[in-house]
GUFI-502988 format. One line per 3 residues: their letters; for each residue x, y, z of C-alpha. Coordinates in steps of 0.5 Angstrom, whole numbers. Layout:
N
a> X,Y,Z  ...;
% end
This chain:
212
mks> 117,73,-126  116,72,-118  112,67,-116;
hat> 107,68,-110  106,64,-104  101,64,-99;
drn> 105,67,-93  104,63,-86  106,66,-79;
pna> 110,61,-76  108,63,-69  101,62,-71;
eqa> 102,55,-73  106,53,-66  100,56,-62;
rrp> 95,52,-66  98,46,-65  97,45,-58;
rlr> 90,46,-59  89,41,-64  93,36,-60;
lwr> 88,38,-54  82,37,-58  84,30,-61;
rla> 86,28,-54  79,30,-52  76,26,-58;
rss> 79,20,-56  78,20,-48  73,15,-45;
dga> 74,17,-38  68,18,-34  64,15,-40;
aai> 62,9,-37  59,12,-31  55,17,-35;
efa> 52,11,-39  51,7,-32  47,13,-30;
ila> 43,14,-36  41,6,-36  41,5,-29;
vpy> 34,7,-28  31,3,-33  35,-3,-32;
fli> 33,-4,-25  26,-3,-26  27,-9,-31;
ifa> 30,-13,-26  25,-11,-20  20,-13,-25;
iie> 23,-20,-27  24,-21,-19  16,-19,-18;
tfv> 13,-23,-23  17,-29,-20  14,-28,-13;
afa> 7,-27,-16  8,-33,-20  10,-37,-13;
aeq> 4,-34,-10  0,-36,-15  2,-43,-15;
lvt> 1,-43,-7  -6,-41,-8  -7,-46,-13;
nav> -4,-52,-8  -9,-49,-3  -15,-50,-7;
nsl> -13,-57,-9  -12,-59,-2  -18,-56,1;
grq> -22,-58,-5  -20,-65,-3  -22,-65,4;
lrt> -29,-63,2  -29,-68,-3  -27,-74,2;
gqi> -32,-71,7  -26,-68,12  -29,-62,11;
tfa> -37,-61,11  -42,-56,11  -49,-56,15;
lnr> -49,-64,16  -49,-63,24  -42,-66,24;
std> -36,-65,28  -33,-64,21  -37,-58,19;
knq> -34,-51,18  -38,-45,17  -35,-39,12;
aef> -31,-36,17  -28,-42,19  -26,-45,12;
rra> -23,-38,10  -19,-39,16  -17,-46,14;
fcn> -15,-43,7  -11,-37,10  -7,-43,14;
evn> -5,-46,7  -2,-40,4  1,-36,10;
imi> 8,-37,8  7,-32,3  0,-29,4;
qcs> -2,-26,11  -10,-26,13  -12,-21,18;
eae> -18,-23,22  -22,-17,19  -20,-20,12;
iat> -23,-27,14  -29,-23,16  -30,-19,11;
pnk> -26,-20,4  -22,-15,1  -16,-19,-2;
lyi> -18,-26,-2  -25,-28,-5  -27,-36,-4;
dar> -33,-39,-8  -35,-46,-6  -42,-48,-8;
tft> -46,-54,-11  -49,-55,-18  -53,-60,-21;
sfg> -48,-62,-26  -41,-60,-28  -44,-56,-34;
aip> -47,-52,-30  -41,-49,-26  -39,-42,-29;
kai> -33,-42,-33  -32,-34,-33  -29,-29,-28;
pri> -36,-26,-26  -35,-18,-27  -39,-12,-25;
sta> -41,-11,-32  -40,-13,-39  -35,-7,-41;
sya> -28,-9,-44  -25,-7,-37  -29,-8,-31;
did> -27,-11,-24  -29,-18,-21  -36,-18,-18;
pst> -36,-22,-11  -43,-21,-10  -45,-28,-12;
fkf> -40,-32,-8  -42,-37,-3  -40,-42,2;
qpg> -45,-47,1  -41,-54,-1  -46,-60,-2;
gpd> -45,-67,2  -44,-74,0  -44,-75,-8;
tin> -45,-68,-10  -42,-64,-15  -38,-58,-13;
mlr> -34,-52,-15  -28,-49,-11  -25,-43,-13;
ayy> -21,-37,-10  -19,-30,-12  -13,-26,-9;
rwq> -11,-19,-11  -3,-19,-11  0,-13,-10;
vit> 5,-11,-15  10,-5,-15  14,-5,-21;
dlv> 10,-10,-26  10,-5,-32  6,-9,-37;
rpy> 1,-13,-33  -3,-7,-31  -4,-5,-39;
itt> -6,-12,-41  -11,-14,-36  -18,-13,-37;
irp> -20,-13,-30  -19,-6,-27  -23,-2,-22;
sdg> -29,1,-23  -27,8,-24  -23,5,-30;
slp> -16,7,-27  -10,2,-28  -10,-4,-23;
sdf> -4,-4,-18  -5,-11,-17  -5,-18,-20;
liv> -11,-22,-20  -9,-29,-18  -15,-34,-20;
att> -15,-42,-18  -21,-47,-19  -22,-54,-18;
afq> -29,-58,-20  -30,-65,-17  -36,-70,-15;
nen> -36,-71,-7  -34,-78,-5  -40,-82,-2;
yp> -37,-82,4  -42,-84,10;
% end
């Protein structure tokens, strides 16, 4: 009785082996993989890096505005800057805004047009009958969930000796790669679009010294 075995072609086997070795080498090869991975990840990676850097710069600008509010608030409190008292220390709104801009000019530049007509920097300096009367919320143009600030009530009318005053400043800091902040802020343009700036807010309240 003859046993039947599957016939194999030696030539076909020899031709198949080089192809199998080639596929194995391709499967193990990592040449160019790092470049491909970098190309895929480069855009989101650099966006995150730039967003971190921009957030740090915006935080530094926020500290600068806060320091300016505290510094000029102290000058109002001590009578180094006064308003409508017929003294050499009197400043009007434009002069006070120029003094504020001089405090922040390391990072924030104010043009003469910006000093005359606020577009990015808003300053509100007023006197009140009590600390309880000082507004605590950011004034907005409507009560909707998303609304822009309303600077129409902002004034420069600080009081004289022994009066209670508030000084607050708002600055629209332009952002480019901050990917999260536009979606979490409730301060947005009137048309409802996402903002392209970060609103810096700084406030101080004080009672003026009873200076002569």
